[in-house]
Phi, psi and omega in degrees: 000327176298321180293321178299319177295324177298316177297315183302313182296323178298318179291328175297319179294327175296318176297324175296326174296318176299315177305314181295318181296327180265354178053050183274358175086008182236023183297316183297317182292320180293319179299317179298320178296320179293316179292324175299316180293318179297322181295315180290325178295315179297319180297316180295319179291321181294318184285342182246018187290338181266000185284155179296129183256059181249101185262110173255189185302314181301311182296322181299313180296321182290321180296315181299309183292309181292328177295319180294319177294320179296315180299318181291322177295320176289324182297343177288334190306314178301323178294316182288316183293327181270348181077010177297322173227094185290337180277133179297319181297314180294319180297318179293319176301314182293323181289315178296320176301325181286307184293331178271004179057036179282311179087003173285138185231154173253003182280129178278327182226096183286329190288346179273351183289145177293157184300325180297320178288318176301320178292319179293323178301313177291328179294329178295325172300308190296322179294312185286339185306299180273343176108119181296337177291319177299320176297316184293329184286349173279347180251331186303322178305335176294338177263004180083023180252129177283150188250352187299320183296322179292320183294321178297324182281333186264320188305129182296153177093171184288343178212156177263102183279105186281141178270334187215147183304326180271128186295324180295324176292326176297314181298319182294319181293319177299317180290328176299314177297317183299312179296317180298316176300318180298316178295320181293318179292321178304310178301315182295317179295323176298314179292334182280348175129350175288150169286163187300320180297314177296323183297312185288325179293318180287330176294317179296321182289326179291305186293338177271359189047045181272290177116353177293133177243164176270358181240148179298326182272008183055219184287349174296343176298332180252032178294341177267010177229080184303328184297321175304312185291323179294324179292319177294323178299317179302312184283334172296317179298317179293320180295331179272001179262149178306123183294337175300320177294324175299317178298314178295324178298318178290337177276356180084011179267071185288341178296331178297329184290300186282350175269355183278120182301316181298313179302314182297317179297319181297316182288318183294318182293324176295317181296313183294315184291328178294313177301314180300310182297316183298320178297317181296317179295315183293321187273348179289106187295329187268013171274120182301143179301329183295336175296338185274338187051056187297136177253204184301324184279353171090186185295329180297314178295319183294318178300318180294315184296312181295323179292315178296318179301312186286326178295311179294318183299319180282317180300315181278359179064029178288312173089006170294153179227143171246348181197163177275093185293343177287349179257006182290289173208159175301324180299315182287332175297314176297320179297313180291332174295317178296326181294338180295340182261001181278297181084167179275203183279154172294145182080011174253181179268008181286157170264208178077187184290326183092141184301316185299323179294315178299319179301311183291325177293318179294316179300316180292325178294319180293321182292341177297331177297314179295320179293331178292318182285327183233076186295339180267353180281148174262110186236093185280158172281138180241143177220126185054037175080002181245149178288137178261123183295150185301324182296327178291316176302314178299320181299318181292317179296319178295320178298315185293319179298314178297318179301311182291322176296320178293324175298313181297312183294324178297315178295321179297319180297315177297323175298319179298330179282001176103003179282145180288169187304308183297318181291321183294311179291325179293316182294317181293314178296318181293315182293313181294322181273000179060037186272312180115272179290151184223217184226174181066232178290347181254030184296163191311323183268007175254193175219187187263013185288342181283349179293144173297166183302311181294330177295322179292319178294322181290318177294325177296321177295318176298322179298315182296315182298314182296316181297323183263024170062039169065295182307315188303323181268312185295334180297332180289342178267359181270137179298328183294335179296325184265356183279130181281134183258000000 
């Protein structure tokens, strides 16, 4: 955790450099936050330098969960020191939302924030996107600490698909792709008409599937520039795809891409739902034309673009918005609520349940018909042509049950705090799925500042549990975790 704080402090100092370049008047405060974080990180590393560096599964889960809390606690400092967010509750919520790539915000006016703070806010997304733990395991071997246990606890999805036998090399390859995509999107957005500062901030938010924007209207600010929105759509799609497939694609192994069951399902469901949503939006007579922001290609293109943007944004849990999709039709409101439980691909930076889990649950459910008719037959679930072991199916079913129970309990807690039904279920689903925009009082063009203080802490907890795939956090609350074997 000391090492994580050193990374955190280093990125804060980078934000201070941005503050100095833009002369926003808060360079000293952000630098002080970075140096304070570096000091405590160094102190923690120094005082524990003689401790046994044997990381097993238990330690891995604890390091991931406590490391995330530690990073979020330190990540508040730039907000507090500059006075951009003076409340500890609000600063912690914003920081946790950043590191967990949720994108829910308590800020009423984003555009008045200094450039250094806006950059740090986007940087929390970028750090959390691939996982600060995955970054750290490329360095931990230098300290004599093995990284496989950490990777297993942090890597999104039901399994960690390794690219290379050595886990540190895997982490480096993933980060190389991550950085490359970020640089590419920054360049394309800049060429499309964004200024460089907005371009790099939105690139970091896109590749992390985070959703923090530098504008109050999010991507709706560029509704008169379809090219900007199409570029963001492309990179949201890539960020929601398994990064292992990106690696194979760059290696020229394109067959891996179209033979992957999850990728095909992910692409098809986006295509089908986009066409469905676009037709509903286009044909709905009582939706004002101004909502479409029609360009040269007319309302048809605009309806398609906004539908595609919002479908990908919600499925990948990015959370950018170009329009208030909750006001389109009741049918689409229910559809987008359901999409909050889908999530992107395993091995991506998306939150949510993940596409592969849904696929395997559906396949297993359909196979139950065969098993009912042929009770003595052994009929395994298959994925990518290979048999899926029963323990993995049980793990996925257990995950989904816990996820849904936590969603129901999360909504109940928000309901007890006085939130109406739509706001409570929307806030719980959005926080747990790391989506960002929700429903009711938390609709896409609003923010989470209306939540009571306890509601903000509760949603921050749900964000952490959802980002770390439920088991990683909840296992710490189970008696068996602490029982010596």
